[in-house]
C-alpha positions, 0 to 999 in steps of 0.5 A: 500499500502506498505510503502516502494518501493519493488521488484516484489518478495517482493510485492507478498510476502507482499500480501500473508501475507495481504491475510493471516492476512485477513483469506481469503479462497482459492480454485478457481484456487489457493490453498494458499495466495502466489499463489493467490498474485501472480496471481493477481500481474501478471494480473496487470503487464500484464505478464503471470501467470508463470512469463516467462521472468520476472525480479522478483527482479526489483523495482516496480514503484509507479503506479505498486504497486498502481494498485496491491495494489488495487487488493489486497485490493479489494480481501480482502474487497469483498471476491471475488475470484480473477478470478472474479476480473480480469475476467480471469481463466486458465484451461488446461494451457489456459486462459477463460473469467469468471464472476459470471454467471459460476464457476470458472474452476478448475477441475482435468479433465484438466489433463485427457484432456492433456492426451487424456483421455488415457489410458481409451479411448484405441484405441477408434476413437474420432469423437464426445464429449459431456460436460454436465454443460459446464458453461464457456465452458473450458472443451469443448474447451480444448477437442476440441483443444486436438482432433482437428477432433472431433466435440464437444457438450456443453450443460448447462441449464443456458442461462447466462452460455452459454453467457459466453461460447459464449465468449470463444468459439469465442476467440478460433475460434471454432464456426464451431466445437463447438456446445453450446446447452441449454439443461437440461442434454440430453433433447435436444440431442435426437439421438446423440451419443458420444465417450466421455461424460464428466461432472463436474456437481453440486455435492455440498451436503446440508451440504457443501452448508450450510458451504460454505466460503465467496468466494464460495457465489459469484459463482452461486448456480446452479452450485454447489447445487445437493441435500442432498447427492450431486447426484441429477444431477449424478444418472440421468445422469448415467441412461441416459448416456448409450443411447448416448454413442458409443460402446467403448465410456466412460464417465468421471464425477467429484463428488468431495466430493460426492464420498462416497455418490455414492459408498454407494448408488451404491456398485455394481457398479465398478466405476474406481476412477482416479488418478491425478499427479497434485491432485485432487480426485472424478472423475470416469470414466465408459466405455460403457460396464460397463455402459450398464451392470449396467443400471438398478442400476441407475433407 
């Protein structure tokens, strides 16, 4: 704990300095020490992460400084991502419950959802959406809120992940429009068709799994590891997706650092790699026609 009274702004800066000195790794909702300290401080003070309407130059009370300092110390000693410490993460501008049963939400797909999957969706009506590997349910829930007339299926192979998703489904009152389904990819979805299939599946290759910083060891390996080249889930997903996609529909999948491996394995497939205003890469889109034309490539 600091030796003297600090303003809110000074406290965040002090915490960021401690994080830098400790050599923490970021990337679970924030990208640097200052943002991480600001996020934990906001939670401790029960204010929104954007500090809307908060006087950051006011002096903190001793009790406030103690609460914030304890969070900082846990972050340093435990090397747990901040989201797990406070059991909350933000995605697409929305708060979600998270714990170690699911990955911490951080996909650039949030920006695509905010834009209604345009311009890629075009005039395609959206009646049914599927998310594969839902984890906390954040992508499925953001989709349901963006498309209020659509029904959404969210599947995951992990019962533990679906239990977390259920907490978030109840939080947003989507029990009647969002179905949570235990399934290995499409296995439990026979006969269903979707206008949008979206997924942020496991895509971390073997080398990256071996070299993970300590913070990433708190996340479930089931949600990260995807074989030697990171494509163990993506390839079978692409091989089957066409059977579940409506004419005019689209598939959007994040593969992160496995983008190069995917392009090298399927050099003739014209993946559309999406660009994001707020950062992020390794997300591609295929429309139904392109997916059908190259279906045999994925078998």
